[in-house]
PDB file of N, CA, C and O in Angstrom, chain B, residues numbered from 101:
ATOM      1  N   MET B 101      29.025  18.188 -25.971  1.00  0.00           N
ATOM      2  CA  MET B 101      28.601  17.456 -24.799  1.00  0.00           C
ATOM      3  C   MET B 101      27.156  17.816 -24.418  1.00  0.00           C
ATOM      4  O   MET B 101      26.381  16.945 -24.021  1.00  0.00           O
ATOM      5  N   ARG B 102      26.800  19.103 -24.541  1.00  0.00           N
ATOM      6  CA  ARG B 102      25.444  19.523 -24.176  1.00  0.00           C
ATOM      7  C   ARG B 102      24.397  18.921 -25.108  1.00  0.00           C
ATOM      8  O   ARG B 102      23.263  18.692 -24.686  1.00  0.00           O
ATOM      9  N   ALA B 103      24.741  18.668 -26.324  1.00  0.00           N
ATOM     10  CA  ALA B 103      23.786  18.067 -27.257  1.00  0.00           C
ATOM     11  C   ALA B 103      23.596  16.583 -26.966  1.00  0.00           C
ATOM     12  O   ALA B 103      22.581  15.998 -27.343  1.00  0.00           O
ATOM     13  N   LEU B 104      24.545  15.993 -26.315  1.00  0.00           N
ATOM     14  CA  LEU B 104      24.474  14.573 -26.015  1.00  0.00           C
ATOM     15  C   LEU B 104      23.516  14.279 -24.847  1.00  0.00           C
ATOM     16  O   LEU B 104      22.883  13.223 -24.825  1.00  0.00           O
ATOM     17  N   VAL B 105      23.406  15.184 -23.895  1.00  0.00           N
ATOM     18  CA  VAL B 105      22.573  14.965 -22.705  1.00  0.00           C
ATOM     19  C   VAL B 105      21.094  14.802 -23.076  1.00  0.00           C
ATOM     20  O   VAL B 105      20.481  13.833 -22.626  1.00  0.00           O
ATOM     21  N   PRO B 106      20.485  15.694 -23.871  1.00  0.00           N
ATOM     22  CA  PRO B 106      19.067  15.478 -24.224  1.00  0.00           C
ATOM     23  C   PRO B 106      18.842  14.184 -25.001  1.00  0.00           C
ATOM     24  O   PRO B 106      17.820  13.521 -24.824  1.00  0.00           O
ATOM     25  N   ALA B 107      19.786  13.828 -25.851  1.00  0.00           N
ATOM     26  CA  ALA B 107      19.640  12.584 -26.607  1.00  0.00           C
ATOM     27  C   ALA B 107      19.663  11.381 -25.674  1.00  0.00           C
ATOM     28  O   ALA B 107      18.889  10.442 -25.860  1.00  0.00           O
ATOM     29  N   LEU B 108      20.530  11.394 -24.685  1.00  0.00           N
ATOM     30  CA  LEU B 108      20.582  10.301 -23.720  1.00  0.00           C
ATOM     31  C   LEU B 108      19.319  10.253 -22.865  1.00  0.00           C
ATOM     32  O   LEU B 108      18.836   9.177 -22.516  1.00  0.00           O
ATOM     33  N   MET B 109      18.795  11.421 -22.536  1.00  0.00           N
ATOM     34  CA  MET B 109      17.556  11.455 -21.757  1.00  0.00           C
ATOM     35  C   MET B 109      16.395  10.865 -22.559  1.00  0.00           C
ATOM     36  O   MET B 109      15.573  10.135 -22.007  1.00  0.00           O
ATOM     37  N   LEU B 110      16.322  11.170 -23.835  1.00  0.00           N
ATOM     38  CA  LEU B 110      15.264  10.610 -24.673  1.00  0.00           C
ATOM     39  C   LEU B 110      15.403   9.100 -24.809  1.00  0.00           C
ATOM     40  O   LEU B 110      14.407   8.377 -24.807  1.00  0.00           O
ATOM     41  N   LEU B 111      16.626   8.632 -24.925  1.00  0.00           N
ATOM     42  CA  LEU B 111      16.850   7.187 -25.004  1.00  0.00           C
ATOM     43  C   LEU B 111      16.424   6.505 -23.706  1.00  0.00           C
ATOM     44  O   LEU B 111      15.827   5.430 -23.736  1.00  0.00           O
ATOM     45  N   ALA B 112      16.727   7.120 -22.582  1.00  0.00           N
ATOM     46  CA  ALA B 112      16.349   6.542 -21.302  1.00  0.00           C
ATOM     47  C   ALA B 112      14.828   6.487 -21.165  1.00  0.00           C
ATOM     48  O   ALA B 112      14.291   5.488 -20.686  1.00  0.00           O
ATOM     49  N   LEU B 113      14.137   7.531 -21.571  1.00  0.00           N
ATOM     50  CA  LEU B 113      12.675   7.534 -21.512  1.00  0.00           C
ATOM     51  C   LEU B 113      12.062   6.515 -22.460  1.00  0.00           C
ATOM     52  O   LEU B 113      11.052   5.892 -22.135  1.00  0.00           O
ATOM     53  N   ALA B 114      12.655   6.344 -23.609  1.00  0.00           N
ATOM     54  CA  ALA B 114      12.140   5.367 -24.567  1.00  0.00           C
ATOM     55  C   ALA B 114      12.298   3.953 -24.026  1.00  0.00           C
ATOM     56  O   ALA B 114      11.467   3.089 -24.307  1.00  0.00           O
ATOM     57  N   ALA B 115      13.337   3.709 -23.265  1.00  0.00           N
ATOM     58  CA  ALA B 115      13.555   2.384 -22.704  1.00  0.00           C
ATOM     59  C   ALA B 115      12.550   2.068 -21.610  1.00  0.00           C
ATOM     60  O   ALA B 115      12.340   0.897 -21.294  1.00  0.00           O
ATOM     61  N   CYS B 116      11.925   3.079 -21.027  1.00  0.00           N
ATOM     62  CA  CYS B 116      10.962   2.877 -19.941  1.00  0.00           C
ATOM     63  C   CYS B 116       9.580   2.486 -20.438  1.00  0.00           C
ATOM     64  O   CYS B 116       8.737   2.084 -19.636  1.00  0.00           O
ATOM     65  N   SER B 117       9.325   2.590 -21.716  1.00  0.00           N
ATOM     66  CA  SER B 117       7.981   2.294 -22.209  1.00  0.00           C
ATOM     67  C   SER B 117       7.691   0.801 -22.086  1.00  0.00           C
ATOM     68  O   SER B 117       8.589  -0.030 -22.216  1.00  0.00           O
ATOM     69  N   ASP B 118       6.432   0.476 -21.834  1.00  0.00           N
ATOM     70  CA  ASP B 118       5.994  -0.899 -21.654  1.00  0.00           C
ATOM     71  C   ASP B 118       4.724  -1.089 -22.468  1.00  0.00           C
ATOM     72  O   ASP B 118       3.707  -0.458 -22.181  1.00  0.00           O
ATOM     73  N   LYS B 119       4.766  -1.936 -23.461  1.00  0.00           N
ATOM     74  CA  LYS B 119       3.629  -2.130 -24.360  1.00  0.00           C
ATOM     75  C   LYS B 119       2.475  -2.875 -23.689  1.00  0.00           C
ATOM     76  O   LYS B 119       1.354  -2.842 -24.197  1.00  0.00           O
ATOM     77  N   THR B 120       2.724  -3.551 -22.552  1.00  0.00           N
ATOM     78  CA  THR B 120       1.658  -4.321 -21.910  1.00  0.00           C
ATOM     79  C   THR B 120       0.867  -3.493 -20.921  1.00  0.00           C
ATOM     80  O   THR B 120      -0.079  -4.012 -20.329  1.00  0.00           O
ATOM     81  N   ARG B 121       1.203  -2.243 -20.716  1.00  0.00           N
ATOM     82  CA  ARG B 121       0.496  -1.396 -19.758  1.00  0.00           C
ATOM     83  C   ARG B 121      -0.574  -0.595 -20.476  1.00  0.00           C
ATOM     84  O   ARG B 121      -0.393  -0.152 -21.610  1.00  0.00           O
ATOM     85  N   THR B 122      -1.699  -0.420 -19.783  1.00  0.00           N
ATOM     86  CA  THR B 122      -2.782   0.386 -20.343  1.00  0.00           C
ATOM     87  C   THR B 122      -2.639   1.818 -19.837  1.00  0.00           C
ATOM     88  O   THR B 122      -1.674   2.148 -19.148  1.00  0.00           O
ATOM     89  N   ALA B 123      -3.594   2.651 -20.179  1.00  0.00           N
ATOM     90  CA  ALA B 123      -3.513   4.066 -19.818  1.00  0.00           C
ATOM     91  C   ALA B 123      -3.517   4.267 -18.306  1.00  0.00           C
ATOM     92  O   ALA B 123      -2.931   5.238 -17.826  1.00  0.00           O
ATOM     93  N   GLY B 124      -4.152   3.391 -17.546  1.00  0.00           N
ATOM     94  CA  GLY B 124      -4.214   3.541 -16.098  1.00  0.00           C
ATOM     95  C   GLY B 124      -2.990   3.025 -15.381  1.00  0.00           C
ATOM     96  O   GLY B 124      -2.918   3.114 -14.156  1.00  0.00           O
ATOM     97  N   GLY B 125      -2.028   2.490 -16.101  1.00  0.00           N
ATOM     98  CA  GLY B 125      -0.817   1.984 -15.481  1.00  0.00           C
ATOM     99  C   GLY B 125      -0.920   0.536 -15.035  1.00  0.00           C
ATOM    100  O   GLY B 125      -0.032   0.047 -14.337  1.00  0.00           O
ATOM    101  N   VAL B 126      -1.983  -0.165 -15.421  1.00  0.00           N
ATOM    102  CA  VAL B 126      -2.123  -1.577 -15.070  1.00  0.00           C
ATOM    103  C   VAL B 126      -1.971  -2.420 -16.331  1.00  0.00           C
ATOM    104  O   VAL B 126      -2.157  -1.929 -17.444  1.00  0.00           O
ATOM    105  N   SER B 127      -1.634  -3.683 -16.146  1.00  0.00           N
ATOM    106  CA  SER B 127      -1.478  -4.560 -17.307  1.00  0.00           C
ATOM    107  C   SER B 127      -2.856  -4.918 -17.863  1.00  0.00           C
ATOM    108  O   SER B 127      -3.880  -4.650 -17.233  1.00  0.00           O
ATOM    109  N   GLU B 128      -2.867  -5.514 -19.024  1.00  0.00           N
ATOM    110  CA  GLU B 128      -4.140  -5.876 -19.654  1.00  0.00           C
ATOM    111  C   GLU B 128      -4.892  -6.900 -18.813  1.00  0.00           C
ATOM    112  O   GLU B 128      -6.115  -6.825 -18.693  1.00  0.00           O
ATOM    113  N   GLY B 129      -4.175  -7.854 -18.231  1.00  0.00           N
ATOM    114  CA  GLY B 129      -4.812  -8.861 -17.382  1.00  0.00           C
ATOM    115  C   GLY B 129      -5.415  -8.249 -16.137  1.00  0.00           C
ATOM    116  O   GLY B 129      -6.514  -8.615 -15.722  1.00  0.00           O
ATOM    117  N   GLU B 130      -4.684  -7.306 -15.536  1.00  0.00           N
ATOM    118  CA  GLU B 130      -5.205  -6.620 -14.355  1.00  0.00           C
ATOM    119  C   GLU B 130      -6.435  -5.796 -14.708  1.00  0.00           C
ATOM    120  O   GLU B 130      -7.389  -5.743 -13.931  1.00  0.00           O
ATOM    121  N   ALA B 131      -6.422  -5.157 -15.864  1.00  0.00           N
ATOM    122  CA  ALA B 131      -7.570  -4.358 -16.288  1.00  0.00           C
ATOM    123  C   ALA B 131      -8.795  -5.242 -16.487  1.00  0.00           C
ATOM    124  O   ALA B 131      -9.906  -4.850 -16.130  1.00  0.00           O
ATOM    125  N   GLU B 132      -8.603  -6.431 -17.054  1.00  0.00           N
ATOM    126  CA  GLU B 132      -9.720  -7.354 -17.251  1.00  0.00           C
ATOM    127  C   GLU B 132     -10.277  -7.816 -15.906  1.00  0.00           C
ATOM    128  O   GLU B 132     -11.493  -7.895 -15.731  1.00  0.00           O
ATOM    129  N   ALA B 133      -9.390  -8.123 -14.954  1.00  0.00           N
ATOM    130  CA  ALA B 133      -9.842  -8.558 -13.632  1.00  0.00           C
ATOM    131  C   ALA B 133     -10.615  -7.444 -12.934  1.00  0.00           C
ATOM    132  O   ALA B 133     -11.625  -7.706 -12.281  1.00  0.00           O
ATOM    133  N   LEU B 134     -10.151  -6.213 -13.067  1.00  0.00           N
ATOM    134  CA  LEU B 134     -10.868  -5.086 -12.467  1.00  0.00           C
ATOM    135  C   LEU B 134     -12.228  -4.888 -13.116  1.00  0.00           C
ATOM    136  O   LEU B 134     -13.202  -4.576 -12.431  1.00  0.00           O
ATOM    137  N   ASP B 135     -12.304  -5.067 -14.431  1.00  0.00           N
ATOM    138  CA  ASP B 135     -13.588  -4.942 -15.123  1.00  0.00           C
ATOM    139  C   ASP B 135     -14.573  -6.015 -14.655  1.00  0.00           C
ATOM    140  O   ASP B 135     -15.756  -5.738 -14.455  1.00  0.00           O
ATOM    141  N   GLU B 136     -14.069  -7.254 -14.481  1.00  0.00           N
ATOM    142  CA  GLU B 136     -14.942  -8.336 -14.017  1.00  0.00           C
ATOM    143  C   GLU B 136     -15.434  -8.058 -12.600  1.00  0.00           C
ATOM    144  O   GLU B 136     -16.602  -8.292 -12.292  1.00  0.00           O
ATOM    145  N   ALA B 137     -14.557  -7.565 -11.745  1.00  0.00           N
ATOM    146  CA  ALA B 137     -14.953  -7.254 -10.374  1.00  0.00           C
ATOM    147  C   ALA B 137     -15.983  -6.132 -10.354  1.00  0.00           C
ATOM    148  O   ALA B 137     -16.952  -6.195  -9.598  1.00  0.00           O
ATOM    149  N   ALA B 138     -15.786  -5.119 -11.171  1.00  0.00           N
ATOM    150  CA  ALA B 138     -16.744  -4.017 -11.232  1.00  0.00           C
ATOM    151  C   ALA B 138     -18.089  -4.511 -11.737  1.00  0.00           C
ATOM    152  O   ALA B 138     -19.130  -4.066 -11.255  1.00  0.00           O
ATOM    153  N   GLU B 139     -18.083  -5.423 -12.696  1.00  0.00           N
ATOM    154  CA  GLU B 139     -19.336  -5.971 -13.219  1.00  0.00           C
ATOM    155  C   GLU B 139     -20.063  -6.766 -12.142  1.00  0.00           C
ATOM    156  O   GLU B 139     -21.285  -6.677 -12.024  1.00  0.00           O
ATOM    157  N   MET B 140     -19.308  -7.558 -11.340  1.00  0.00           N
ATOM    158  CA  MET B 140     -19.935  -8.312 -10.250  1.00  0.00           C
ATOM    159  C   MET B 140     -20.559  -7.366  -9.231  1.00  0.00           C
ATOM    160  O   MET B 140     -21.655  -7.623  -8.735  1.00  0.00           O
ATOM    161  N   LEU B 141     -19.870  -6.277  -8.919  1.00  0.00           N
ATOM    162  CA  LEU B 141     -20.408  -5.315  -7.958  1.00  0.00           C
ATOM    163  C   LEU B 141     -21.652  -4.624  -8.513  1.00  0.00           C
ATOM    164  O   LEU B 141     -22.604  -4.362  -7.777  1.00  0.00           O
ATOM    165  N   ASP B 142     -21.640  -4.332  -9.804  1.00  0.00           N
ATOM    166  CA  ASP B 142     -22.810  -3.692 -10.422  1.00  0.00           C
ATOM    167  C   ASP B 142     -24.022  -4.614 -10.392  1.00  0.00           C
ATOM    168  O   ASP B 142     -25.154  -4.149 -10.258  1.00  0.00           O
ATOM    169  N   GLN B 143     -23.791  -5.917 -10.516  1.00  0.00           N
ATOM    170  CA  GLN B 143     -24.885  -6.879 -10.507  1.00  0.00           C
ATOM    171  C   GLN B 143     -25.344  -7.204  -9.097  1.00  0.00           C
ATOM    172  O   GLN B 143     -26.373  -7.856  -8.917  1.00  0.00           O
ATOM    173  N   GLY B 144     -24.610  -6.767  -8.109  1.00  0.00           N
ATOM    174  CA  GLY B 144     -24.989  -7.045  -6.726  1.00  0.00           C
ATOM    175  C   GLY B 144     -24.666  -8.449  -6.293  1.00  0.00           C
ATOM    176  O   GLY B 144     -25.226  -8.926  -5.306  1.00  0.00           O
ATOM    177  N   SER B 145     -23.788  -9.125  -6.989  1.00  0.00           N
ATOM    178  CA  SER B 145     -23.448 -10.502  -6.627  1.00  0.00           C
ATOM    179  C   SER B 145     -22.029 -10.590  -6.068  1.00  0.00           C
ATOM    180  O   SER B 145     -21.264 -11.493  -6.409  1.00  0.00           O
ATOM    181  N   ALA B 146     -21.700  -9.642  -5.211  1.00  0.00           N
ATOM    182  CA  ALA B 146     -20.379  -9.667  -4.596  1.00  0.00           C
ATOM    183  C   ALA B 146     -20.302 -10.840  -3.625  1.00  0.00           C
ATOM    184  O   ALA B 146     -21.305 -11.182  -2.999  1.00  0.00           O
ATOM    185  N   PRO B 147     -19.156 -11.450  -3.490  1.00  0.00           N
ATOM    186  CA  PRO B 147     -19.041 -12.582  -2.566  1.00  0.00           C
ATOM    187  C   PRO B 147     -19.286 -12.138  -1.121  1.00  0.00           C
ATOM    188  O   PRO B 147     -18.942 -11.023  -0.727  1.00  0.00           O
ATOM    189  N   GLN B 148     -19.877 -13.024  -0.360  1.00  0.00           N
ATOM    190  CA  GLN B 148     -20.145 -12.727   1.037  1.00  0.00           C
ATOM    191  C   GLN B 148     -18.841 -12.733   1.823  1.00  0.00           C
ATOM    192  O   GLN B 148     -18.017 -13.634   1.668  1.00  0.00           O
ATOM    193  N   VAL B 149     -18.665 -11.745   2.647  1.00  0.00           N
ATOM    194  CA  VAL B 149     -17.459 -11.635   3.452  1.00  0.00           C
ATOM    195  C   VAL B 149     -17.764 -12.159   4.840  1.00  0.00           C
ATOM    196  O   VAL B 149     -18.760 -11.777   5.455  1.00  0.00           O
ATOM    197  N   GLN B 150     -16.905 -13.031   5.326  1.00  0.00           N
ATOM    198  CA  GLN B 150     -17.083 -13.568   6.665  1.00  0.00           C
ATOM    199  C   GLN B 150     -16.768 -12.481   7.688  1.00  0.00           C
ATOM    200  O   GLN B 150     -15.806 -11.733   7.514  1.00  0.00           O
ATOM    201  N   PRO B 151     -17.566 -12.383   8.754  1.00  0.00           N
ATOM    202  CA  PRO B 151     -17.246 -11.385   9.773  1.00  0.00           C
ATOM    203  C   PRO B 151     -15.939 -11.735  10.463  1.00  0.00           C
ATOM    204  O   PRO B 151     -15.592 -12.905  10.624  1.00  0.00           O
ATOM    205  N   ARG B 152     -15.237 -10.717  10.857  1.00  0.00           N
ATOM    206  CA  ARG B 152     -13.956 -10.932  11.518  1.00  0.00           C
ATOM    207  C   ARG B 152     -14.180 -11.454  12.927  1.00  0.00           C
ATOM    208  O   ARG B 152     -15.072 -10.993  13.639  1.00  0.00           O
ATOM    209  N   GLN B 153     -13.371 -12.405  13.314  1.00  0.00           N
ATOM    210  CA  GLN B 153     -13.411 -12.929  14.672  1.00  0.00           C
ATOM    211  C   GLN B 153     -12.622 -11.985  15.567  1.00  0.00           C
ATOM    212  O   GLN B 153     -11.563 -11.502  15.165  1.00  0.00           O
ATOM    213  N   PRO B 154     -13.113 -11.713  16.771  1.00  0.00           N
ATOM    214  CA  PRO B 154     -12.337 -10.844  17.651  1.00  0.00           C
ATOM    215  C   PRO B 154     -11.033 -11.521  18.055  1.00  0.00           C
ATOM    216  O   PRO B 154     -10.978 -12.741  18.209  1.00  0.00           O
ATOM    217  N   LEU B 155     -10.010 -10.737  18.220  1.00  0.00           N
ATOM    218  CA  LEU B 155      -8.718 -11.263  18.626  1.00  0.00           C
ATOM    219  C   LEU B 155      -8.785 -11.716  20.080  1.00  0.00           C
ATOM    220  O   LEU B 155      -9.428 -11.065  20.904  1.00  0.00           O
ATOM    221  N   PRO B 156      -8.131 -12.815  20.397  1.00  0.00           N
ATOM    222  CA  PRO B 156      -8.143 -13.244  21.798  1.00  0.00           C
ATOM    223  C   PRO B 156      -7.417 -12.228  22.671  1.00  0.00           C
ATOM    224  O   PRO B 156      -6.377 -11.688  22.294  1.00  0.00           O
ATOM    225  N   GLN B 157      -7.980 -11.986  23.824  1.00  0.00           N
ATOM    226  CA  GLN B 157      -7.380 -11.031  24.748  1.00  0.00           C
ATOM    227  C   GLN B 157      -6.334 -11.748  25.596  1.00  0.00           C
ATOM    228  O   GLN B 157      -6.545 -12.889  26.006  1.00  0.00           O
ATOM    229  N   PRO B 158      -5.218 -11.094  25.858  1.00  0.00           N
ATOM    230  CA  PRO B 158      -4.203 -11.740  26.687  1.00  0.00           C
ATOM    231  C   PRO B 158      -4.702 -11.897  28.118  1.00  0.00           C
ATOM    232  O   PRO B 158      -5.465 -11.072  28.622  1.00  0.00           O
ATOM    233  N   ALA B 159      -4.258 -12.967  28.758  1.00  0.00           N
ATOM    234  CA  ALA B 159      -4.647 -13.202  30.144  1.00  0.00           C
ATOM    235  C   ALA B 159      -4.012 -12.141  31.035  1.00  0.00           C
ATOM    236  O   ALA B 159      -2.887 -11.712  30.779  1.00  0.00           O
ATOM    237  N   PRO B 160      -4.712 -11.721  32.062  1.00  0.00           N
ATOM    238  CA  PRO B 160      -4.122 -10.714  32.946  1.00  0.00           C
ATOM    239  C   PRO B 160      -2.878 -11.284  33.619  1.00  0.00           C
ATOM    240  O   PRO B 160      -2.858 -12.432  34.063  1.00  0.00           O
ATOM    241  N   SER B 161      -1.873 -10.475  33.681  1.00  0.00           N
ATOM    242  CA  SER B 161      -0.619 -10.932  34.285  1.00  0.00           C
ATOM    243  C   SER B 161      -0.673 -10.777  35.797  1.00  0.00           C
ATOM    244  O   SER B 161      -1.303  -9.860  36.325  1.00  0.00           O
ATOM    245  N   LYS B 162      -0.006 -11.683  36.472  1.00  0.00           N
ATOM    246  CA  LYS B 162       0.041 -11.648  37.930  1.00  0.00           C
ATOM    247  C   LYS B 162       1.183 -10.710  38.336  1.00  0.00           C
ATOM    248  O   LYS B 162       2.253 -10.743  37.730  1.00  0.00           O
ATOM    249  N   PRO B 163       0.966  -9.897  39.332  1.00  0.00           N
ATOM    250  CA  PRO B 163       2.074  -9.026  39.772  1.00  0.00           C
ATOM    251  C   PRO B 163       3.190  -9.850  40.398  1.00  0.00           C
ATOM    252  O   PRO B 163       2.936 -10.825  41.105  1.00  0.00           O
ATOM    253  N   LYS B 164       4.418  -9.449  40.132  1.00  0.00           N
ATOM    254  CA  LYS B 164       5.564 -10.160  40.691  1.00  0.00           C
ATOM    255  C   LYS B 164       5.743  -9.756  42.155  1.00  0.00           C
ATOM    256  O   LYS B 164       5.595  -8.585  42.505  1.00  0.00           O
ATOM    257  N   PRO B 165       6.061 -10.731  43.003  1.00  0.00           N
ATOM    258  CA  PRO B 165       6.264 -10.375  44.410  1.00  0.00           C
ATOM    259  C   PRO B 165       7.510  -9.524  44.584  1.00  0.00           C
ATOM    260  O   PRO B 165       8.528  -9.738  43.926  1.00  0.00           O
ATOM    261  N   ALA B 166       7.411  -8.569  45.471  1.00  0.00           N
ATOM    262  CA  ALA B 166       8.554  -7.681  45.731  1.00  0.00           C
ATOM    263  C   ALA B 166       9.571  -8.446  46.560  1.00  0.00           C
ATOM    264  O   ALA B 166       9.192  -9.108  47.526  1.00  0.00           O
ATOM    265  N   GLY B 167      10.772  -8.381  46.234  1.00  0.00           N
ATOM    266  CA  GLY B 167      11.702  -9.202  46.952  1.00  0.00           C
ATOM    267  C   GLY B 167      12.914  -8.598  47.329  1.00  0.00           C
ATOM    268  O   GLY B 167      13.759  -9.244  47.948  1.00  0.00           O
TER     269      GLY B 167
END
């Protein structure tokens, strides 16, 4: 029984492997997208980000009359 446990553990680890993942844990498509984004940043042509609009403030509430 003790010899069976390490063999099962190795089988479980082998089943976890994924051929589409790179060394960083991302897929090949994700790695390409990250490379393209890094290249855009290196060239200084990052897209312009719109400034955030301030959130509307809630109207002040009227105190309830004591009754």
